[in-house]
C-alpha positions as CSV (number, residue, x, y, z in Angstrom):
1,M,-108.8,60.7,-47.1
2,K,-111.0,63.8,-46.3
3,K,-109.5,66.5,-44.2
4,I,-112.0,67.9,-41.6
5,V,-111.4,70.8,-39.4
6,V,-113.7,71.4,-36.4
7,I,-113.5,74.9,-34.7
8,G,-114.7,75.6,-31.2
9,G,-114.2,74.8,-27.6
10,G,-115.9,73.6,-24.4
11,T,-117.8,70.4,-23.7
12,G,-119.9,70.7,-26.9
13,L,-116.8,70.4,-29.1
14,S,-115.7,67.4,-27.0
15,S,-119.0,65.6,-27.5
16,M,-118.7,66.0,-31.3
17,L,-115.1,64.8,-31.4
18,K,-116.0,61.7,-29.3
19,G,-118.0,60.5,-32.3
20,M,-116.0,62.0,-35.1
21,K,-112.8,60.3,-34.1
22,R,-114.4,57.1,-35.2
23,L,-114.9,58.3,-38.8
24,E,-113.0,56.2,-41.3
25,N,-110.7,57.7,-44.0
26,V,-110.8,61.1,-42.3
27,D,-107.9,63.3,-41.2
28,L,-109.5,65.1,-38.3
29,T,-108.2,68.4,-36.8
30,A,-109.6,70.3,-33.9
31,V,-108.9,74.1,-33.7
32,V,-109.5,75.0,-30.1
33,T,-110.0,78.3,-28.3
34,V,-107.6,79.3,-25.5
35,A,-109.7,82.2,-24.1
36,D,-111.0,80.4,-21.0
37,D,-110.1,82.3,-17.9
38,G,-112.2,80.7,-15.2
39,G,-111.5,78.1,-12.5
40,S,-108.4,76.0,-12.4
41,T,-107.6,77.0,-16.0
42,G,-107.7,80.7,-15.1
43,R,-105.6,80.3,-12.0
44,I,-102.8,78.5,-14.0
45,R,-103.0,81.0,-16.8
46,D,-102.7,84.0,-14.5
47,I,-99.8,82.6,-12.4
48,Y,-97.7,81.0,-15.2
49,N,-98.7,83.2,-18.1
50,V,-99.6,80.3,-20.4
51,P,-102.6,80.0,-22.8
52,A,-105.7,78.5,-21.3
53,V,-105.4,74.7,-21.0
54,G,-109.0,73.7,-20.0
55,D,-110.6,73.3,-23.4
56,I,-107.5,71.6,-24.8
57,R,-107.8,69.1,-21.9
58,H,-111.4,68.3,-22.7
59,V,-110.5,67.8,-26.4
60,L,-107.5,65.5,-25.5
61,C,-109.8,63.3,-23.4
62,A,-112.5,63.3,-26.1
63,M,-110.1,62.3,-28.9
64,A,-108.2,59.6,-26.8
65,D,-108.2,56.0,-28.0
66,E,-111.6,54.4,-27.4
67,E,-110.2,51.8,-25.1
68,D,-108.7,54.4,-22.7
69,E,-111.1,57.2,-23.1
70,G,-113.2,56.6,-20.0
71,F,-110.2,56.0,-17.7
72,F,-108.2,59.0,-18.9
73,S,-111.2,61.3,-19.0
74,D,-112.0,60.5,-15.3
75,L,-108.3,60.9,-14.4
76,L,-107.5,64.1,-16.2
77,N,-110.8,65.7,-15.2
78,Y,-110.4,64.8,-11.5
79,R,-110.7,68.0,-9.4
80,F,-109.0,68.3,-6.1
81,E,-111.2,69.5,-3.2
82,G,-110.7,72.8,-1.5
83,S,-109.6,76.2,-2.8
84,K,-106.0,76.5,-1.6
85,D,-102.8,75.1,-3.1
86,I,-103.9,72.4,-5.5
87,G,-107.5,72.6,-4.2
88,G,-109.9,73.3,-7.1
89,H,-107.4,72.3,-9.8
90,N,-108.0,69.6,-12.4
91,L,-105.3,66.9,-12.3
92,G,-105.2,67.2,-16.2
93,N,-104.4,70.9,-16.0
94,L,-101.5,70.3,-13.6
95,I,-100.2,67.5,-15.8
96,F,-100.4,69.8,-18.7
97,L,-98.5,72.6,-16.9
98,A,-95.8,70.0,-15.9
99,M,-95.5,68.9,-19.6
100,I,-95.2,72.6,-20.7
101,N,-92.2,72.9,-18.4
102,T,-90.8,69.5,-19.3
103,T,-91.1,69.9,-23.0
104,G,-90.4,73.6,-23.1
105,S,-93.6,74.6,-25.0
106,F,-97.4,74.6,-25.0
107,M,-97.4,72.5,-28.2
108,G,-94.8,70.2,-26.8
109,A,-97.3,69.4,-24.0
110,I,-100.2,68.8,-26.4
111,E,-98.0,66.5,-28.5
112,S,-96.7,64.5,-25.6
113,I,-100.1,64.0,-24.0
114,S,-101.5,63.1,-27.4
115,R,-99.0,60.3,-27.8
116,V,-99.8,58.9,-24.3
117,L,-103.5,59.0,-25.0
118,N,-103.1,57.7,-28.6
119,V,-105.2,60.7,-29.7
120,K,-107.2,60.1,-33.0
121,G,-106.5,63.3,-34.9
122,N,-104.8,66.6,-34.4
123,I,-105.3,69.2,-31.7
124,L,-104.2,72.8,-32.4
125,P,-104.9,76.0,-30.4
126,S,-106.2,78.9,-32.5
127,T,-103.4,81.0,-31.0
128,L,-100.5,80.6,-28.6
129,D,-101.0,84.1,-27.2
130,V,-102.4,84.6,-23.7
131,V,-105.7,86.3,-24.5
132,T,-108.5,88.0,-22.7
133,L,-111.9,88.0,-24.2
134,Y,-114.2,91.1,-23.9
135,A,-117.8,91.6,-24.6
136,M,-119.5,94.8,-25.5
137,M,-123.2,94.7,-24.6
138,K,-125.9,96.5,-26.6
139,D,-126.4,99.0,-23.7
140,G,-122.7,99.9,-23.7
141,T,-121.7,97.8,-20.8
142,L,-118.1,96.3,-21.2
143,V,-117.5,92.9,-19.7
144,R,-113.9,91.6,-19.3
145,G,-113.1,87.9,-19.2
146,E,-114.7,84.8,-20.8
147,K,-115.9,83.5,-17.4
148,N,-117.8,86.8,-16.7
149,I,-119.6,87.2,-20.0
150,P,-122.5,84.7,-19.4
151,T,-123.1,86.0,-15.9
152,V,-124.1,89.5,-17.2
153,Y,-127.8,89.2,-18.1
154,N,-127.7,91.6,-20.9
155,S,-127.7,91.4,-24.7
156,I,-124.3,90.9,-26.4
157,D,-123.4,93.2,-29.3
158,H,-120.0,91.7,-30.0
159,V,-116.9,90.0,-28.4
160,F,-113.4,91.1,-29.1
161,Y,-109.7,91.1,-28.0
162,Q,-108.2,94.5,-27.0
163,T,-104.8,93.4,-28.5
164,D,-103.9,92.1,-31.9
165,V,-103.9,88.3,-31.6
166,K,-101.7,86.2,-33.7
167,A,-103.1,83.0,-35.1
168,Y,-101.2,79.7,-34.7
169,K,-99.7,79.0,-38.2
170,P,-100.4,75.3,-38.2
171,A,-104.1,76.0,-37.4
172,I,-104.2,78.4,-40.5
173,D,-102.6,75.7,-42.6
174,A,-105.1,73.1,-41.5
175,I,-108.0,75.4,-42.3
176,E,-106.7,76.3,-45.7
177,N,-106.3,72.6,-46.6
178,A,-109.6,71.4,-45.2
179,D,-112.2,69.6,-47.4
180,L,-114.9,70.4,-44.8
181,I,-115.0,73.0,-42.0
182,I,-117.3,72.6,-39.1
183,Y,-118.1,75.2,-36.5
184,G,-118.4,73.0,-33.4
185,I,-121.3,72.7,-31.0
186,G,-120.6,75.1,-28.1
187,S,-121.2,78.4,-26.5
188,L,-121.6,80.8,-29.4
189,Y,-119.8,83.8,-28.0
190,T,-117.4,82.1,-25.6
191,S,-116.4,79.0,-27.4
192,I,-116.8,79.6,-31.2
193,M,-116.3,83.4,-31.5
194,P,-113.0,83.5,-29.7
195,N,-111.5,81.6,-32.6
196,L,-113.3,83.5,-35.4
197,I,-112.4,87.0,-34.1
198,I,-108.7,86.2,-34.7
199,S,-108.5,87.9,-38.1
200,D,-106.2,85.3,-39.9
201,I,-108.5,82.5,-38.8
202,S,-111.5,84.0,-40.4
203,K,-109.5,85.0,-43.5
204,A,-108.3,81.4,-43.9
205,I,-111.9,80.1,-43.5
206,E,-113.2,82.6,-46.1
207,K,-110.4,81.8,-48.5
208,N,-111.1,78.1,-48.5
209,P,-114.0,77.3,-51.0
210,C,-115.0,74.1,-49.1
211,K,-118.4,73.7,-47.4
212,K,-118.8,75.3,-44.0
213,I,-121.2,73.6,-41.6
214,Y,-122.6,74.9,-38.3
215,F,-123.9,72.5,-35.7
216,C,-126.4,74.7,-33.8
217,N,-126.8,74.5,-30.1
218,A,-130.0,72.7,-29.0
219,M,-130.8,75.1,-26.2
220,S,-130.3,78.8,-25.6
221,Q,-127.7,79.9,-23.1
222,P,-128.6,82.4,-20.4
223,G,-126.5,85.5,-20.7
224,E,-125.4,84.6,-24.3
225,T,-128.2,83.6,-26.7
226,D,-131.4,84.5,-24.9
227,G,-134.3,84.5,-27.4
228,Y,-132.0,83.5,-30.3
229,T,-133.3,81.7,-33.4
230,V,-131.1,79.5,-35.6
231,Q,-130.8,82.5,-38.0
232,D,-129.7,84.8,-35.1
233,H,-126.8,82.4,-34.5
234,I,-125.7,82.7,-38.1
235,R,-126.0,86.5,-38.2
236,A,-123.8,86.7,-35.1
237,I,-121.2,84.4,-36.7
238,E,-121.3,86.6,-39.9
239,K,-120.9,89.8,-37.8
240,H,-117.8,88.3,-36.2
241,S,-116.2,86.9,-39.3
242,F,-117.2,87.5,-42.9
243,K,-120.1,87.4,-45.3
244,H,-121.7,84.0,-45.9
245,P,-119.6,82.1,-43.4
246,V,-122.0,79.1,-43.4
247,D,-123.3,76.9,-46.2
248,L,-125.4,74.4,-44.0
249,V,-126.8,74.4,-40.5
250,V,-127.5,71.2,-38.6
251,V,-130.4,71.7,-36.2
252,N,-131.6,69.3,-33.6
253,Q,-135.1,67.7,-33.9
254,S,-135.0,65.3,-31.0
255,K,-138.1,65.4,-28.8
256,L,-137.3,66.0,-25.2
257,P,-139.4,65.1,-22.1
258,K,-141.5,67.9,-20.6
259,K,-139.8,67.5,-17.2
260,V,-136.4,68.1,-18.8
261,L,-137.7,71.1,-20.7
262,D,-139.3,72.5,-17.5
263,M,-136.0,72.0,-15.7
264,Y,-134.1,74.0,-18.3
265,A,-136.8,76.6,-18.4
266,S,-136.4,77.2,-14.7
267,Q,-132.8,78.2,-15.6
268,K,-134.0,80.4,-18.5
269,S,-132.8,78.0,-21.2
270,Y,-135.1,77.1,-24.1
271,P,-135.0,75.1,-27.3
272,I,-133.4,76.9,-30.3
273,C,-136.1,77.3,-33.0
274,I,-135.8,78.0,-36.7
275,G,-137.0,81.5,-37.6
276,N,-139.4,82.3,-40.4
277,E,-137.1,84.3,-42.6
278,A,-135.5,83.0,-45.8
279,T,-131.8,82.1,-45.7
280,D,-129.0,81.8,-48.2
281,Y,-127.8,78.6,-46.5
282,A,-129.4,75.2,-46.1
283,I,-130.9,73.9,-42.9
284,I,-131.3,70.2,-42.1
285,Q,-132.8,68.7,-39.0
286,R,-131.6,65.5,-37.3
287,D,-132.1,63.6,-34.1
288,L,-128.9,64.6,-32.2
289,L,-129.6,64.5,-28.4
290,A,-129.4,62.2,-25.5
291,L,-129.8,62.7,-21.7
292,D,-127.0,62.0,-19.3
293,S,-127.3,60.3,-15.9
294,K,-128.4,63.5,-14.3
295,G,-131.1,64.3,-17.0
296,R,-129.0,67.0,-18.7
297,I,-129.2,67.5,-22.4
298,R,-126.2,66.4,-24.3
299,H,-125.3,65.8,-28.0
300,N,-125.1,62.2,-28.8
301,P,-121.5,61.7,-30.2
302,M,-122.6,58.8,-32.5
303,A,-125.5,60.8,-33.9
304,V,-123.1,63.6,-34.7
305,K,-120.8,61.1,-36.4
306,Q,-123.7,59.9,-38.6
307,V,-124.5,63.4,-39.7
308,V,-120.9,64.1,-40.6
309,E,-120.7,60.8,-42.5
310,E,-123.7,62.0,-44.5
311,L,-122.1,65.4,-45.2
312,I,-118.8,63.8,-46.3
313,K,-120.6,62.0,-49.1
314,G,-121.3,65.4,-50.6
315,V,-117.7,66.7,-50.4
């Protein structure tokens, strides 16, 4: 049985895991950021001083048993209307908070909900600390808070924590024992980097000689990766972790309708292209995308699963 660790956060990671949970003979672990500080998650974090629950909630839904996935996803992601009291909160976040109080710990809540959902794999936060993500822009502007970083239309130099953040030990153990490490699809600076800038997380990845794979975003993200090539993504990861953090990059090659591309262009989001410069890592291209009911670009979970199956054969 191959041990695969996927590192990231947000909806991109969830899309990957919806497919990867169906892999056979695989021990799957998701190492998830808890740096989110927006919306319902941010309100709960600030009032109750607990790590961010939003990305964990998404991953719990994604890794739920196939028969219950749709029902529980709709239920846990249900958002109450309004802005006062429970207004604006996700039901799943409130259940998670209740389980923290009932079990006495953040991990107790994850483990309890995982049993109810019959989760296919392991879900571990990269840290149990309550963290705040900062971004230093290339012009010297300092931005505080994960939710604010993409709203500042500037060029990010680096992201960081102002305090020393302690990695969650079981996450380190999972990384050190992995047969394959995947940096998940997701926002480069606000979903993937919040894990990698925890020193012991990066050290554990570097220490493990297994292959490291990066699934590159299909589209640029305004306020984060404007104008980025595939190579720019890898340079940013290296800047925030260690030399040669990636052995292989998976890049989308699916063709998208012009009207969809035009819609994204109106939001200043464009397809990520492969640059001309030589690399010390391999790049493969695969058909990875699908459109949801609203015409939004999403990674196809089963397409991701097929690529990972292909990669496992070389492990």
